[in-house]
C-alpha positions in Angstrom: 138.1 25.8 -122.3 135.6 28.5 -122.8 135.2 30.4 -126.2 134.0 33.9 -126.5 133.7 35.8 -129.7 134.1 39.5 -130.0 133.8 41.9 -133.0 136.9 44.5 -133.2 136.4 47.0 -136.1 134.9 44.4 -138.2 137.4 41.6 -137.6 136.0 38.9 -135.4 138.5 37.4 -133.1 138.2 34.5 -130.8 139.2 34.8 -127.3 140.4 31.5 -125.8 140.2 31.4 -122.1 141.5 28.6 -120.1 141.4 28.0 -116.2 144.2 27.0 -114.1 147.3 25.7 -115.9 149.8 23.4 -114.2 153.5 24.3 -114.1 156.5 22.2 -115.2 160.1 22.9 -116.3 161.2 24.8 -119.2 164.4 26.1 -120.8 163.5 29.6 -120.4 165.1 32.1 -122.7 166.2 29.5 -125.2 162.6 29.2 -126.4 162.6 32.9 -127.3 162.5 33.2 -131.3 160.6 32.5 -134.3 159.5 28.9 -135.0 158.0 26.8 -137.8 155.5 24.3 -136.5 156.2 20.8 -137.7 153.8 18.6 -135.6 150.6 19.8 -134.0 148.9 17.7 -131.3 150.5 14.5 -132.8 150.0 15.2 -136.5 152.4 16.6 -139.0 151.9 20.1 -140.0 150.0 20.3 -143.4 152.5 20.3 -146.1 152.8 23.7 -148.1 151.2 25.5 -145.2 153.4 27.8 -143.1 152.1 27.6 -139.4 154.4 29.6 -137.1 154.8 30.7 -133.4 157.0 33.5 -132.2 157.9 34.0 -128.6 159.4 37.2 -127.4 161.4 37.9 -124.3 158.7 40.5 -123.2 156.0 37.9 -123.1 154.3 38.2 -126.4 153.1 35.2 -128.3 152.4 35.8 -132.0 151.8 33.4 -135.0 150.2 32.2 -138.1 148.1 29.2 -137.6 148.0 28.4 -141.4 145.0 30.6 -142.3 144.6 33.0 -139.4 147.0 35.0 -137.3 146.9 34.8 -133.5 148.4 36.8 -130.6 148.7 36.2 -126.9 150.9 36.3 -123.8 153.5 33.9 -122.6 155.0 33.6 -119.1 158.3 32.0 -119.1 159.5 31.3 -115.7 162.5 29.3 -114.6 160.5 25.9 -114.3 157.3 26.8 -116.2 155.5 28.2 -119.1 152.0 29.6 -119.3 150.1 30.8 -122.4 147.2 33.0 -122.0 144.9 35.7 -123.6 145.1 34.1 -127.0 143.1 35.8 -129.7 142.8 35.0 -133.4 141.4 36.4 -136.6 138.5 34.3 -137.9 138.9 33.8 -141.7 137.2 30.7 -143.1 139.7 28.1 -144.0 139.3 24.8 -145.9 140.3 21.5 -144.5 142.9 20.2 -143.8 144.2 23.7 -142.7 141.1 24.4 -140.7 141.5 21.0 -138.6 145.1 22.0 -138.1 144.4 25.6 -137.0 141.6 24.4 -134.6 144.0 22.0 -133.0 146.8 24.5 -132.7 144.5 27.2 -131.2 143.0 24.8 -128.7 146.2 23.5 -127.6 148.1 26.8 -126.9 146.6 27.5 -123.6 147.2 24.0 -122.3 151.0 24.4 -122.6 152.8 24.1 -119.3 156.3 23.2 -120.3 158.6 24.1 -123.3 162.1 22.7 -124.1 164.7 22.6 -126.7 165.5 19.0 -127.6 168.9 17.5 -128.6 168.5 18.5 -132.1 167.6 22.1 -131.4 163.8 21.8 -132.0 161.2 23.4 -129.7 158.9 20.9 -127.9 155.9 22.1 -126.1 153.9 20.0 -123.8 150.9 20.1 -121.5 150.5 17.6 -118.5 149.6 14.8 -120.7 151.4 15.0 -124.1 153.6 16.9 -126.4 151.1 19.4 -128.4 153.7 21.3 -130.6 156.9 20.7 -132.2 158.8 23.3 -134.2 162.1 23.9 -135.9 163.8 27.5 -135.8 162.3 29.6 -138.6 165.8 30.6 -139.6 166.6 27.1 -140.5 163.9 26.9 -143.0 164.9 27.7 -146.8 163.0 30.6 -148.2 
């Protein structure tokens, strides 16, 4: 994965560019919506820190990594998912939030499959492992 930094109107954002993503199966439109991340690359989300991802039908991916916001594109096909063009604000975060955020941002463009499991949770995988797990944001108490 190549990291490039750009300065847009004083806010530095990181462009994450990944080459060649493999394809797998997905549940398509069922993954569209707002999700609260519960596990990120095998670790529970940091308690008390809201990390989210929102997937829109028109191919926009937005979210909050816990400290910084991110945007990108998501291609949802009948049997595949591909995330690309992810950019993020670059505010300084303290650990463990920074470690969670780094793992989340690194994992996004590796995703090749997204499904809804039997409990209604979003599960996003790459070719090797589950990288993100989430519950519908509407299910969360406010």
